[in-house]
N, C-alpha and C positions, 0 to 999 in steps of 0.2 A: 495538602498540599495546593489543592485546586486551591479553597479557601484566600491564601498564600498569594497565589500566582491574578487571581481576582483582586486582590487588594492592591497590588506593587500596580497593574495595568491602570486600573479604575482612576491612581495617584495622577496618575504620568496624562491619563486623560484632564483629570479635575487641572494638574498645573501647569497646565500647557503653553508655551508662549505664543506669541502671534503667528509665529509660522504652522504650518499643518505636522500633525504630532507625527513623529518618526519613534516607534516604539522597537528596541532587541531584544529581545530573550535569550540566555545562550548558555551551559551546561558543560563543565571543562570537569573531569578526573581529576584528581590530584593525590597523594598521599593518603587513603586511608578516607576520603571526603571525595561528597560531588560538593565543588563549587558553582553555585549556579548567578549570574547577574539577569538585571531588568537595566538597560541603558534607556534614557528618553533624551530629548532637546529641548525641553519644559524653562520654565523661569530659573529651573538651579537652590539650592539654599544653602546662603552663609553659612564656611567653617565654625562660626562661635555659636548655629543652632544645630547642629547635626548628629548631637547624642540626644540633645532635649528631642528631637521630633519622634523618640523608639518609646516617650513617656503618655500616660494615658490625659486625653483630654490638651491636648500639647499642639499647639496651630501658631503657623506665624504670621498667616493674614486673617486675623481676625476676621470677622461676618463677609470680606470682601469673596472668600470661597465659600460656596454652602459646606456641611461635611459635621459631624461629632467629633474628631479627635481623637474618636481609639481606631482606624485600621491600620495606623505605625504600630502603637501595641499590642492590638491583635497578632500582626506577625509575627513580633518578637518573640512574645507567648509560644504559640504556634513552633519557630524554629527553635527555641527554647524546649519545649519538651519534647525532643529527637535528640535536645544534646549538644544542636548546632547552638551557629551565632549568627547575626546580622548586621549590615556594618550598609553605609553609607560617602558615595565619591563624590562632590557637587563644591560647584562653581557657582555665582550670582550668573544667569544670561547663555549659561552652557551645561543647560541641562544636571540631568541627578545619572550615576548608575547606583542603585541595591544589589546589593549585596549578601548571601543567604548559604551558607557552607553546611554542609550536614555527612554527618558522620556512616560513612560506608554500612554500617550494621544497621544506622535509624534508616538509607536508603531500603535495604533490604525488604523489613516491615512496614513502609509505608506501599512498594511494591505487590507483597503480600497480601496486606488488607483490599488492596488496589483487584486483585481478583477472587477474593473469599466474597 
């Protein structure tokens, strides 16, 4: 869970706009799952690239912004290991909100391992 949030917050800072970065993290309980969100005021992601960004080495900005292109792929892998899902809502120049949902049993396992 920590690595997942670190990657999402790191991306929010890395892909910030010219404005000071604003990052909001929240969680809500849904039917049988917890839905987390990490919202920023960064440069945003065009709709046609929003599914591709979760692939390994998929980078939208070439070498203009440093990175390996594996951060979001790691996020997807971590979420899917807990039978969850991850997605993004974004518009260019309007920031991004990354969501991930984890089923309640997965959250109980994460909580138990944190206390071990």
